ROVEXDREN-362997 format. One record per atom (N, C-alpha, C): atom name; x, z, y. Coordinates in steps of 0.05 Angstrom, whole numbers, plus 5000, padded with zeros to 4 digits. Atoms other than C-alpha are relative to their C-alpha. Layout:
BEGIN
+------+------+------+-------+
: name : east :   up : north :
+------+------+------+-------+
:   CA :    X :    Z :     Y :
...
+------+------+------+-------+
This chain:
BEGIN
+------+------+------+-------+
: name : east :   up : north :
+------+------+------+-------+
:    N : 4974 : 5010 :  5008 :
:   CA : 7673 : 2535 :  8572 :
:    C : 5021 : 5017 :  5013 :
:    N : 4979 : 4983 :  4989 :
:   CA : 7736 : 2577 :  8581 :
:    C : 5025 : 4983 :  5002 :
:    N : 4976 : 5016 :  4995 :
:   CA : 7798 : 2545 :  8611 :
:    C : 5026 : 5014 :  4996 :
:    N : 4975 : 4986 :  5005 :
:   CA : 7849 : 2594 :  8586 :
:    C : 5012 : 4993 :  4973 :
:    N : 4986 : 5004 :  5026 :
:   CA : 7900 : 2576 :  8533 :
:    C : 5007 : 5027 :  4989 :
:    N : 4992 : 4975 :  5012 :
:   CA : 7923 : 2629 :  8485 :
:    C : 5023 : 5013 :  5014 :
:    N : 4977 : 4989 :  4986 :
:   CA : 7988 : 2635 :  8523 :
:    C : 4993 : 5013 :  5026 :
:    N : 5007 : 4990 :  4974 :
:   CA : 7950 : 2651 :  8586 :
:    C : 4982 : 5026 :  4998 :
:    N : 5020 : 4979 :  5003 :
:   CA : 7905 : 2705 :  8557 :
:    C : 5006 : 5025 :  5015 :
:    N : 4993 : 4974 :  4988 :
:   CA : 7944 : 2763 :  8584 :
:    C : 4995 : 5000 :  5030 :
:    N : 5004 : 5001 :  4971 :
:   CA : 7934 : 2739 :  8656 :
:    C : 4973 : 4992 :  5008 :
:    N : 5027 : 5010 :  4993 :
:   CA : 7862 : 2716 :  8652 :
:    C : 4980 : 5023 :  5005 :
:    N : 5021 : 4980 :  4995 :
:   CA : 7805 : 2756 :  8682 :
:    C : 4976 : 4994 :  4982 :
:    N : 5022 : 5003 :  5019 :
:   CA : 7747 : 2769 :  8635 :
:    C : 4974 : 4996 :  5015 :
:    N : 5025 : 5007 :  4988 :
:   CA : 7674 : 2752 :  8647 :
:    C : 4988 : 5022 :  5017 :
:    N : 5010 : 4978 :  4984 :
:   CA : 7656 : 2821 :  8672 :
:    C : 5014 : 5001 :  5027 :
:    N : 4984 : 5000 :  4975 :
:   CA : 7712 : 2816 :  8723 :
:    C : 4992 : 4977 :  5018 :
:    N : 5009 : 5023 :  4984 :
:   CA : 7688 : 2747 :  8744 :
:    C : 4974 : 5007 :  5014 :
:    N : 5025 : 4992 :  4988 :
:   CA : 7619 : 2776 :  8757 :
:    C : 5005 : 5018 :  5024 :
:    N : 4994 : 4981 :  4978 :
:   CA : 7649 : 2832 :  8799 :
:    C : 5012 : 4986 :  5024 :
:    N : 4987 : 5013 :  4978 :
:   CA : 7687 : 2782 :  8841 :
:    C : 4980 : 4987 :  5019 :
:    N : 5021 : 5010 :  4982 :
:   CA : 7621 : 2758 :  8870 :
:    C : 5000 : 4970 :  5005 :
:    N : 4998 : 5028 :  4997 :
:   CA : 7633 : 2684 :  8859 :
:    C : 4972 : 4988 :  5002 :
:    N : 5025 : 5014 :  4997 :
:   CA : 7575 : 2642 :  8884 :
:    C : 5004 : 4970 :  4994 :
:    N : 4997 : 5028 :  5008 :
:   CA : 7570 : 2575 :  8848 :
:    C : 4988 : 4982 :  5021 :
:    N : 5009 : 5019 :  4981 :
:   CA : 7562 : 2515 :  8892 :
:    C : 5005 : 4971 :  4991 :
:    N : 4997 : 5028 :  5007 :
:   CA : 7550 : 2441 :  8880 :
:    C : 5012 : 4984 :  5022 :
:    N : 4988 : 5013 :  4977 :
:   CA : 7580 : 2425 :  8948 :
:    C : 5030 : 5006 :  5000 :
:    N : 4971 : 4996 :  4999 :
:   CA : 7655 : 2414 :  8952 :
:    C : 5007 : 5011 :  5027 :
:    N : 4991 : 4987 :  4975 :
:   CA : 7685 : 2461 :  9004 :
:    C : 5030 : 5005 :  4998 :
:    N : 4972 : 4994 :  5000 :
:   CA : 7756 : 2477 :  9025 :
:    C : 5004 : 5031 :  4998 :
:    N : 4993 : 4972 :  5004 :
:   CA : 7785 : 2544 :  9002 :
:    C : 5030 : 5003 :  5005 :
:    N : 4972 : 4994 :  4997 :
:   CA : 7851 : 2576 :  9021 :
:    C : 5009 : 5018 :  4977 :
:    N : 4990 : 4985 :  5023 :
:   CA : 7892 : 2602 :  8963 :
:    C : 5028 : 5011 :  5006 :
:    N : 4974 : 4988 :  4995 :
:   CA : 7949 : 2651 :  8972 :
:    C : 5018 : 4997 :  4976 :
:    N : 4981 : 5005 :  5022 :
:   CA : 8011 : 2635 :  8931 :
:    C : 5026 : 5015 :  5005 :
:    N : 4975 : 4986 :  4997 :
:   CA : 8079 : 2666 :  8919 :
:    C : 5017 : 4985 :  5021 :
:    N : 4984 : 5012 :  4978 :
:   CA : 8127 : 2654 :  8977 :
:    C : 5019 : 4979 :  4989 :
:    N : 4982 : 5022 :  5008 :
:   CA : 8164 : 2588 :  8971 :
:    C : 4990 : 4984 :  4977 :
:    N : 5010 : 5014 :  5024 :
:   CA : 8121 : 2564 :  8913 :
:    C : 4977 : 4981 :  5005 :
:    N : 5023 : 5016 :  4993 :
:   CA : 8071 : 2521 :  8951 :
:    C : 5000 : 4973 :  4984 :
:    N : 4998 : 5026 :  5014 :
:   CA : 8096 : 2454 :  8922 :
:    C : 4997 : 5003 :  4970 :
:    N : 5002 : 4995 :  5029 :
:   CA : 8102 : 2483 :  8852 :
:    C : 4971 : 5005 :  4992 :
:    N : 5028 : 4995 :  5005 :
:   CA : 8031 : 2509 :  8855 :
:    C : 4984 : 4974 :  5001 :
:    N : 5015 : 5025 :  4997 :
:   CA : 8005 : 2442 :  8879 :
:    C : 5004 : 4982 :  4976 :
:    N : 4994 : 5017 :  5024 :
:   CA : 8040 : 2405 :  8822 :
:    C : 4987 : 5011 :  4975 :
:    N : 5012 : 4987 :  5024 :
:   CA : 8018 : 2455 :  8769 :
:    C : 4970 : 4998 :  5000 :
:    N : 5029 : 5001 :  4998 :
:   CA : 7946 : 2457 :  8794 :
:    C : 4990 : 4972 :  4995 :
:    N : 5008 : 5028 :  5005 :
:   CA : 7941 : 2381 :  8795 :
:    C : 5002 : 4993 :  4971 :
:    N : 4998 : 5005 :  5029 :
:   CA : 7965 : 2380 :  8723 :
:    C : 4978 : 5014 :  4985 :
:    N : 5021 : 4985 :  5014 :
:   CA : 7915 : 2433 :  8702 :
:    C : 4973 : 4987 :  5005 :
:    N : 5025 : 5014 :  4994 :
:   CA : 7859 : 2394 :  8736 :
:    C : 4996 : 4978 :  4979 :
:    N : 5002 : 5021 :  5020 :
:   CA : 7874 : 2336 :  8689 :
:    C : 4997 : 5011 :  4972 :
:    N : 5001 : 4989 :  5027 :
:   CA : 7886 : 2379 :  8628 :
:    C : 4972 : 5011 :  4993 :
:    N : 5026 : 4988 :  5005 :
:   CA : 7819 : 2415 :  8636 :
:    C : 4977 : 4982 :  5009 :
:    N : 5020 : 5021 :  4994 :
:   CA : 7782 : 2352 :  8659 :
:    C : 4980 : 5011 :  5021 :
:    N : 5018 : 4990 :  4979 :
:   CA : 7754 : 2383 :  8723 :
:    C : 5005 : 4984 :  5026 :
:    N : 4995 : 5016 :  4977 :
:   CA : 7774 : 2327 :  8770 :
:    C : 4976 : 4993 :  5017 :
:    N : 5024 : 5005 :  4985 :
:   CA : 7702 : 2317 :  8790 :
:    C : 4991 : 5024 :  5016 :
:    N : 5007 : 4976 :  4986 :
:   CA : 7698 : 2388 :  8815 :
:    C : 5022 : 5012 :  5017 :
:    N : 4977 : 4992 :  4983 :
:   CA : 7768 : 2403 :  8841 :
:    C : 5012 : 4974 :  5010 :
:    N : 4996 : 5027 :  4990 :
:   CA : 7779 : 2344 :  8887 :
:    C : 5027 : 4996 :  5014 :
:    N : 4976 : 5003 :  4984 :
:   CA : 7840 : 2357 :  8931 :
:    C : 5016 : 5026 :  5000 :
:    N : 4982 : 4977 :  4997 :
:   CA : 7900 : 2403 :  8934 :
:    C : 5020 : 4992 :  5022 :
:    N : 4984 : 5008 :  4977 :
:   CA : 7937 : 2401 :  9001 :
:    C : 5017 : 5024 :  5010 :
:    N : 4983 : 4981 :  4986 :
:   CA : 7995 : 2436 :  9035 :
:    C : 5003 : 4989 :  5028 :
:    N : 4999 : 5011 :  4973 :
:   CA : 7983 : 2423 :  9110 :
:    C : 5028 : 5002 :  5012 :
:    N : 4974 : 5001 :  4988 :
:   CA : 8047 : 2401 :  9145 :
:    C : 4998 : 4988 :  5028 :
:    N : 4996 : 5014 :  4974 :
:   CA : 8067 : 2382 :  9216 :
:    C : 5028 : 4989 :  5001 :
:    N : 4973 : 5011 :  4998 :
:   CA : 8126 : 2337 :  9232 :
:    C : 5019 : 5017 :  5016 :
:    N : 4979 : 4984 :  4986 :
:   CA : 8191 : 2369 :  9255 :
:    C : 5026 : 4984 :  5000 :
:    N : 4973 : 5012 :  4998 :
:   CA : 8260 : 2347 :  9276 :
:    C : 5020 : 5023 :  5001 :
:    N : 4980 : 4978 :  5001 :
:   CA : 8318 : 2392 :  9257 :
:    C : 5026 : 4989 :  5010 :
:    N : 4975 : 5007 :  4989 :
:   CA : 8381 : 2387 :  9298 :
:    C : 5022 : 5013 :  4984 :
:    N : 4978 : 4988 :  5016 :
:   CA : 8442 : 2396 :  9253 :
:    C : 5022 : 5009 :  5019 :
:    N : 4978 : 4989 :  4984 :
:   CA : 8505 : 2431 :  9276 :
:    C : 5017 : 4978 :  5013 :
:    N : 4984 : 5021 :  4988 :
:   CA : 8539 : 2364 :  9288 :
:    C : 4984 : 4984 :  5021 :
:    N : 5017 : 5014 :  4980 :
:   CA : 8482 : 2343 :  9335 :
:    C : 4982 : 4979 :  4989 :
:    N : 5017 : 5021 :  5012 :
:   CA : 8450 : 2293 :  9287 :
:    C : 4972 : 5011 :  4994 :
:    N : 5027 : 4991 :  5004 :
:   CA : 8375 : 2295 :  9275 :
:    C : 4990 : 4994 :  4972 :
:    N : 5012 : 5003 :  5026 :
:   CA : 8339 : 2305 :  9209 :
:    C : 4970 : 5003 :  5002 :
:    N : 5029 : 4999 :  5000 :
:   CA : 8265 : 2288 :  9204 :
:    C : 4990 : 5016 :  4976 :
:    N : 5010 : 4983 :  5022 :
:   CA : 8229 : 2340 :  9163 :
:    C : 4971 : 5008 :  5005 :
:    N : 5028 : 4990 :  4997 :
:   CA : 8162 : 2377 :  9156 :
:    C : 5000 : 5030 :  5001 :
:    N : 5003 : 4971 :  4999 :
:   CA : 8140 : 2447 :  9173 :
:    C : 4972 : 5007 :  4989 :
:    N : 5026 : 4992 :  5011 :
:   CA : 8086 : 2482 :  9133 :
:    C : 4984 : 5014 :  5022 :
:    N : 5017 : 4988 :  4980 :
:   CA : 8027 : 2501 :  9177 :
:    C : 4994 : 5029 :  4992 :
:    N : 5006 : 4974 :  5011 :
:   CA : 8010 : 2561 :  9132 :
:    C : 5018 : 5007 :  4977 :
:    N : 4982 : 4992 :  5022 :
:   CA : 8070 : 2584 :  9092 :
:    C : 4987 : 5021 :  4982 :
:    N : 5012 : 4981 :  5019 :
:   CA : 8047 : 2620 :  9029 :
:    C : 4972 : 4994 :  4993 :
:    N : 5028 : 5007 :  5007 :
:   CA : 7980 : 2584 :  9024 :
:    C : 4998 : 4970 :  4993 :
:    N : 5007 : 5027 :  5007 :
:   CA : 7952 : 2521 :  8992 :
:    C : 4970 : 4997 :  5004 :
:    N : 5028 : 5005 :  4996 :
:   CA : 7885 : 2490 :  9009 :
:    C : 4989 : 4983 :  4977 :
:    N : 5012 : 5014 :  5023 :
:   CA : 7838 : 2467 :  8954 :
:    C : 4971 : 4993 :  5007 :
:    N : 5028 : 5008 :  4996 :
:   CA : 7774 : 2426 :  8962 :
:    C : 4987 : 4998 :  4973 :
:    N : 5012 : 4996 :  5027 :
:   CA : 7729 : 2444 :  8904 :
:    C : 4971 : 5009 :  5001 :
:    N : 5027 : 4988 :  5004 :
:   CA : 7660 : 2460 :  8878 :
:    C : 5005 : 5026 :  4985 :
:    N : 4994 : 4974 :  5011 :
:   CA : 7664 : 2534 :  8864 :
:    C : 4981 : 5008 :  4977 :
:    N : 5015 : 4987 :  5022 :
:   CA : 7640 : 2561 :  8796 :
:    C : 5020 : 5015 :  4983 :
:    N : 4982 : 4984 :  5016 :
:   CA : 7669 : 2606 :  8742 :
:    C : 5023 : 4983 :  4988 :
:    N : 4980 : 5017 :  5013 :
:   CA : 7706 : 2548 :  8708 :
:    C : 5022 : 4991 :  5020 :
:    N : 4980 : 5009 :  4981 :
:   CA : 7739 : 2519 :  8770 :
:    C : 5016 : 5023 :  5012 :
:    N : 4986 : 4976 :  4990 :
:   CA : 7755 : 2589 :  8795 :
:    C : 5022 : 5008 :  4981 :
:    N : 4979 : 4992 :  5019 :
:   CA : 7793 : 2604 :  8731 :
:    C : 5023 : 4980 :  5000 :
:    N : 4979 : 5020 :  5000 :
:   CA : 7831 : 2538 :  8733 :
:    C : 5019 : 5005 :  5023 :
:    N : 4983 : 4994 :  4977 :
:   CA : 7857 : 2555 :  8803 :
:    C : 5013 : 5027 :  4997 :
:    N : 4991 : 4972 :  4999 :
:   CA : 7863 : 2630 :  8796 :
:    C : 5022 : 5005 :  4979 :
:    N : 4980 : 4995 :  5021 :
:   CA : 7904 : 2626 :  8731 :
:    C : 5023 : 4980 :  5000 :
:    N : 4977 : 5018 :  4996 :
:   CA : 7953 : 2574 :  8757 :
:    C : 5024 : 5018 :  5006 :
:    N : 4976 : 4984 :  4996 :
:   CA : 8024 : 2601 :  8756 :
:    C : 5006 : 5002 :  5030 :
:    N : 4992 : 4994 :  4973 :
:   CA : 8046 : 2633 :  8822 :
:    C : 4977 : 5002 :  5020 :
:    N : 5023 : 4996 :  4983 :
:   CA : 7975 : 2636 :  8850 :
:    C : 4995 : 5030 :  5001 :
:    N : 5006 : 4972 :  4996 :
:   CA : 7960 : 2705 :  8879 :
:    C : 4970 : 5005 :  5000 :
:    N : 5029 : 4997 :  4999 :
:   CA : 7887 : 2699 :  8897 :
:    C : 4988 : 4981 :  5021 :
:    N : 5014 : 5014 :  4979 :
:   CA : 7835 : 2662 :  8937 :
:    C : 4999 : 5018 :  5025 :
:    N : 5005 : 4985 :  4975 :
:   CA : 7826 : 2683 :  9010 :
:    C : 4970 : 5004 :  5002 :
:    N : 5028 : 4994 :  4999 :
:   CA : 7760 : 2718 :  9018 :
:    C : 4995 : 5029 :  5008 :
:    N : 5007 : 4972 :  4994 :
:   CA : 7725 : 2785 :  9024 :
:    C : 5003 : 5017 :  4975 :
:    N : 4995 : 4982 :  5023 :
:   CA : 7745 : 2843 :  8980 :
:    C : 4974 : 5015 :  4992 :
:    N : 5023 : 4986 :  5010 :
:   CA : 7689 : 2870 :  8937 :
:    C : 5008 : 5026 :  4987 :
:    N : 4993 : 4973 :  5010 :
:   CA : 7693 : 2945 :  8923 :
:    C : 4990 : 5003 :  4971 :
:    N : 5008 : 4994 :  5028 :
:   CA : 7691 : 2969 :  8851 :
:    C : 4976 : 5018 :  5000 :
:    N : 5023 : 4983 :  5002 :
:   CA : 7627 : 3000 :  8829 :
:    C : 5007 : 5028 :  4991 :
:    N : 4991 : 4974 :  5010 :
:   CA : 7664 : 3056 :  8793 :
:    C : 5030 : 5000 :  5000 :
:    N : 4971 : 4998 :  5002 :
:   CA : 7734 : 3082 :  8790 :
:    C : 5014 : 4995 :  5026 :
:    N : 4983 : 5003 :  4977 :
:   CA : 7791 : 3077 :  8838 :
:    C : 5014 : 4973 :  4999 :
:    N : 4985 : 5025 :  4999 :
:   CA : 7835 : 3019 :  8859 :
:    C : 4986 : 4979 :  5016 :
:    N : 5010 : 5022 :  4984 :
:   CA : 7825 : 2954 :  8895 :
:    C : 4978 : 4985 :  4984 :
:    N : 5021 : 5016 :  5013 :
:   CA : 7764 : 2912 :  8881 :
:    C : 5009 : 4972 :  4996 :
:    N : 4994 : 5028 :  5004 :
:   CA : 7760 : 2837 :  8871 :
:    C : 4994 : 4984 :  5025 :
:    N : 5004 : 5017 :  4976 :
:   CA : 7763 : 2782 :  8923 :
:    C : 4979 : 4979 :  4994 :
:    N : 5020 : 5021 :  5002 :
:   CA : 7702 : 2740 :  8933 :
:    C : 5009 : 4976 :  5017 :
:    N : 4990 : 5023 :  4985 :
:   CA : 7727 : 2670 :  8952 :
:    C : 4980 : 4991 :  5022 :
:    N : 5017 : 5009 :  4978 :
:   CA : 7700 : 2648 :  9020 :
:    C : 5010 : 4973 :  5009 :
:    N : 4991 : 5026 :  4991 :
:   CA : 7702 : 2574 :  9040 :
:    C : 5007 : 5000 :  5030 :
:    N : 4994 : 5003 :  4972 :
:   CA : 7734 : 2554 :  9105 :
:    C : 4977 : 4986 :  5015 :
:    N : 5021 : 5013 :  4985 :
:   CA : 7686 : 2533 :  9160 :
:    C : 5008 : 4971 :  5005 :
:    N : 4995 : 5028 :  4995 :
:   CA : 7679 : 2459 :  9175 :
:    C : 5017 : 4997 :  5026 :
:    N : 4985 : 5001 :  4975 :
:   CA : 7706 : 2472 :  9245 :
:    C : 5029 : 5007 :  4996 :
:    N : 4972 : 4992 :  5006 :
:   CA : 7768 : 2507 :  9218 :
:    C : 5015 : 4978 :  4985 :
:    N : 4988 : 5022 :  5016 :
:   CA : 7781 : 2451 :  9168 :
:    C : 5007 : 4976 :  5019 :
:    N : 4996 : 5022 :  4981 :
:   CA : 7774 : 2398 :  9223 :
:    C : 5024 : 5006 :  5018 :
:    N : 4978 : 4992 :  4982 :
:   CA : 7822 : 2437 :  9268 :
:    C : 5027 : 4998 :  4985 :
:    N : 4975 : 5000 :  5015 :
:   CA : 7875 : 2444 :  9213 :
:    C : 5010 : 4971 :  4996 :
:    N : 4991 : 5027 :  5006 :
:   CA : 7876 : 2371 :  9194 :
:    C : 5004 : 4983 :  5025 :
:    N : 4995 : 5014 :  4975 :
:   CA : 7872 : 2347 :  9265 :
:    C : 5027 : 5008 :  5010 :
:    N : 4974 : 4990 :  4992 :
:   CA : 7933 : 2390 :  9280 :
:    C : 5022 : 4985 :  4985 :
:    N : 4979 : 5012 :  5016 :
:   CA : 7972 : 2359 :  9223 :
:    C : 5003 : 4970 :  5006 :
:    N : 4999 : 5028 :  4995 :
:   CA : 7955 : 2288 :  9243 :
:    C : 5008 : 4992 :  5028 :
:    N : 4996 : 5007 :  4972 :
:   CA : 7963 : 2291 :  9318 :
:    C : 5024 : 5014 :  5013 :
:    N : 4980 : 4984 :  4986 :
:   CA : 8017 : 2343 :  9333 :
:    C : 5026 : 4984 :  5001 :
:    N : 4974 : 5012 :  4996 :
:   CA : 8082 : 2316 :  9362 :
:    C : 5021 : 5016 :  4984 :
:    N : 4980 : 4986 :  5016 :
:   CA : 8144 : 2332 :  9321 :
:    C : 5012 : 5024 :  5015 :
:    N : 4988 : 4976 :  4989 :
:   CA : 8170 : 2403 :  9334 :
:    C : 5030 : 4998 :  4996 :
:    N : 4970 : 5001 :  5003 :
:   CA : 8245 : 2404 :  9348 :
:    C : 5010 : 5028 :  4993 :
:    N : 4988 : 4975 :  5009 :
:   CA : 8282 : 2458 :  9310 :
:    C : 5031 : 4998 :  5003 :
:    N : 4972 : 5000 :  4997 :
:   CA : 8353 : 2476 :  9327 :
:    C : 5012 : 5027 :  4993 :
:    N : 4987 : 4975 :  5008 :
:   CA : 8400 : 2528 :  9299 :
:    C : 5018 : 5010 :  5022 :
:    N : 4985 : 4989 :  4977 :
:   CA : 8420 : 2554 :  9367 :
:    C : 4983 : 5020 :  5014 :
:    N : 5014 : 4980 :  4985 :
:   CA : 8402 : 2614 :  9408 :
:    C : 5018 : 5009 :  5023 :
:    N : 4986 : 4989 :  4978 :
:   CA : 8422 : 2649 :  9472 :
:    C : 5024 : 5016 :  4991 :
:    N : 4975 : 4986 :  5008 :
:   CA : 8494 : 2673 :  9467 :
:    C : 5018 : 4984 :  4982 :
:    N : 4983 : 5016 :  5018 :
:   CA : 8518 : 2620 :  9418 :
:    C : 5021 : 4984 :  5015 :
:    N : 4979 : 5016 :  4989 :
:   CA : 8583 : 2585 :  9432 :
:    C : 4997 : 4970 :  4992 :
:    N : 5004 : 5028 :  5006 :
:   CA : 8580 : 2509 :  9436 :
:    C : 5024 : 4983 :  5011 :
:    N : 4981 : 5020 :  4990 :
:   CA : 8625 : 2448 :  9444 :
:    C : 4983 : 4976 :  5008 :
:    N : 5015 : 5024 :  4991 :
:   CA : 8599 : 2388 :  9484 :
:    C : 5013 : 4976 :  4987 :
:    N : 4990 : 5023 :  5015 :
:   CA : 8606 : 2324 :  9443 :
:    C : 5000 : 4974 :  5016 :
:    N : 5002 : 5026 :  4985 :
:   CA : 8587 : 2270 :  9494 :
:    C : 4991 : 5006 :  5029 :
:    N : 5008 : 4997 :  4972 :
:   CA : 8572 : 2258 :  9567 :
:    C : 5023 : 5007 :  5017 :
:    N : 4978 : 4994 :  4981 :
:   CA : 8612 : 2276 :  9629 :
:    C : 5014 : 5026 :  4994 :
:    N : 4987 : 4974 :  5007 :
:   CA : 8627 : 2346 :  9600 :
:    C : 5011 : 5000 :  4972 :
:    N : 4990 : 5002 :  5028 :
:   CA : 8653 : 2321 :  9533 :
:    C : 5025 : 5017 :  4997 :
:    N : 4978 : 4982 :  5008 :
:   CA : 8702 : 2371 :  9500 :
:    C : 5000 : 5026 :  5015 :
:    N : 5002 : 4974 :  4987 :
:   CA : 8680 : 2427 :  9546 :
:    C : 4988 : 5020 :  4980 :
:    N : 5012 : 4979 :  5016 :
:   CA : 8665 : 2493 :  9512 :
:    C : 4983 : 5018 :  5019 :
:    N : 5017 : 4983 :  4983 :
:   CA : 8610 : 2540 :  9536 :
:    C : 4983 : 5019 :  4983 :
:    N : 5018 : 4980 :  5013 :
:   CA : 8557 : 2592 :  9520 :
:    C : 4971 : 4993 :  5007 :
:    N : 5029 : 5006 :  4996 :
:   CA : 8482 : 2579 :  9511 :
:    C : 4987 : 5022 :  5016 :
:    N : 5015 : 4980 :  4985 :
:   CA : 8439 : 2614 :  9563 :
:    C : 4970 : 4996 :  4998 :
:    N : 5029 : 5006 :  5002 :
:   CA : 8372 : 2580 :  9550 :
:    C : 4996 : 4977 :  4980 :
:    N : 5007 : 5021 :  5019 :
:   CA : 8340 : 2538 :  9494 :
:    C : 4972 : 4991 :  5005 :
:    N : 5027 : 5011 :  4995 :
:   CA : 8280 : 2492 :  9507 :
:    C : 4994 : 4980 :  4978 :
:    N : 5005 : 5018 :  5022 :
:   CA : 8259 : 2463 :  9439 :
:    C : 4980 : 4978 :  5007 :
:    N : 5020 : 5020 :  4993 :
:   CA : 8198 : 2428 :  9469 :
:    C : 5011 : 4977 :  5016 :
:    N : 4988 : 5021 :  4984 :
:   CA : 8244 : 2388 :  9514 :
:    C : 5025 : 4989 :  4987 :
:    N : 4975 : 5008 :  5014 :
:   CA : 8301 : 2381 :  9464 :
:    C : 5025 : 5003 :  5017 :
:    N : 4977 : 4995 :  4983 :
:   CA : 8348 : 2411 :  9515 :
:    C : 5007 : 5029 :  5000 :
:    N : 4991 : 4973 :  4997 :
:   CA : 8388 : 2473 :  9528 :
:    C : 5017 : 5002 :  5026 :
:    N : 4982 : 4996 :  4978 :
:   CA : 8427 : 2504 :  9585 :
:    C : 5023 : 5017 :  4990 :
:    N : 4976 : 4986 :  5009 :
:   CA : 8498 : 2528 :  9576 :
:    C : 5018 : 5005 :  5025 :
:    N : 4980 : 4995 :  4979 :
:   CA : 8550 : 2560 :  9620 :
:    C : 5026 : 4987 :  4992 :
:    N : 4975 : 5013 :  5005 :
:   CA : 8610 : 2515 :  9623 :
:    C : 5020 : 5008 :  5022 :
:    N : 4980 : 4993 :  4980 :
:   CA : 8675 : 2533 :  9658 :
:    C : 5010 : 4974 :  5014 :
:    N : 4993 : 5024 :  4984 :
:   CA : 8682 : 2479 :  9712 :
:    C : 5015 : 5009 :  5025 :
:    N : 4983 : 4992 :  4978 :
:   CA : 8739 : 2486 :  9761 :
:    C : 5004 : 5030 :  5002 :
:    N : 4995 : 4971 :  5001 :
:   CA : 8749 : 2557 :  9738 :
:    C : 4975 : 5017 :  5005 :
:    N : 5024 : 4985 :  4995 :
:   CA : 8677 : 2577 :  9751 :
:    C : 4979 : 4994 :  4979 :
:    N : 5022 : 5004 :  5019 :
:   CA : 8620 : 2588 :  9701 :
:    C : 4977 : 4986 :  5014 :
:    N : 5021 : 5016 :  4987 :
:   CA : 8569 : 2534 :  9718 :
:    C : 4979 : 4993 :  4980 :
:    N : 5022 : 5007 :  5019 :
:   CA : 8500 : 2526 :  9685 :
:    C : 4996 : 4969 :  5000 :
:    N : 5004 : 5029 :  5004 :
:   CA : 8492 : 2455 :  9657 :
:    C : 4978 : 4995 :  4979 :
:    N : 5021 : 5007 :  5019 :
:   CA : 8431 : 2425 :  9623 :
:    C : 5010 : 4977 :  4982 :
:    N : 4990 : 5019 :  5020 :
:   CA : 8448 : 2386 :  9559 :
:    C : 4978 : 4994 :  4979 :
:    N : 5017 : 5008 :  5022 :
:   CA : 8411 : 2348 :  9505 :
:    C : 5010 : 5014 :  4975 :
:    N : 4991 : 4987 :  5025 :
:   CA : 8411 : 2380 :  9436 :
:    C : 5021 : 4983 :  4986 :
:    N : 4981 : 5016 :  5015 :
:   CA : 8448 : 2320 :  9407 :
:    C : 5027 : 4996 :  5015 :
:    N : 4975 : 5001 :  4986 :
:   CA : 8503 : 2328 :  9459 :
:    C : 5019 : 5023 :  4994 :
:    N : 4984 : 4976 :  5005 :
:   CA : 8528 : 2394 :  9433 :
:    C : 5002 : 5006 :  4970 :
:    N : 4995 : 4991 :  5027 :
:   CA : 8555 : 2425 :  9370 :
:    C : 5005 : 5030 :  5001 :
:    N : 4997 : 4971 :  5001 :
:   CA : 8549 : 2499 :  9352 :
:    C : 5028 : 5007 :  4989 :
:    N : 4974 : 4991 :  5009 :
:   CA : 8617 : 2533 :  9344 :
:    C : 4996 : 5023 :  4980 :
:    N : 5002 : 4979 :  5021 :
:   CA : 8626 : 2576 :  9282 :
:    C : 5014 : 5025 :  5010 :
+------+------+------+-------+
């Protein structure tokens, strides 16, 4: 069975190319990493999940995941926005039973570049060969998903050494200063504030300051 529509023909690899890619069919569902176009992770996930239904391969392509870890972004006004950070930008993980049919469903999804694996050299001619998809090890999969479930939120702030800030609260409210150190893991920074005419290093919480434009 071929899973390519007429509209997709121009982008589909033919059977001889499939053979050259060295795909090894497996009845065991394994996790594979799939490289996708930058910024298209969510789009690929949505499109692939639709194709799984369209081509009725839900029993062989079981999960499509974009591993995330929690993050907290400090806005310029000091408020906090809870968000997520991609663990592997540019990649989507797929748990699937690998064969020619499932390979084509994934490989011919819009914005998919290729499976991660080992490159197989061409038998004749020049140019790059084909990539043989290689499953992730059980240890690697366990580490990835343990990281996404257990990691404490990473604090992200749009501030760096040398930035000018205004203190919004606390004993130094309305003081202006310059950032000399940023500690995201502690949600704090150090800034030089002019106190009694002298530059004095002061430690402040992220939500106590606002970056000056």
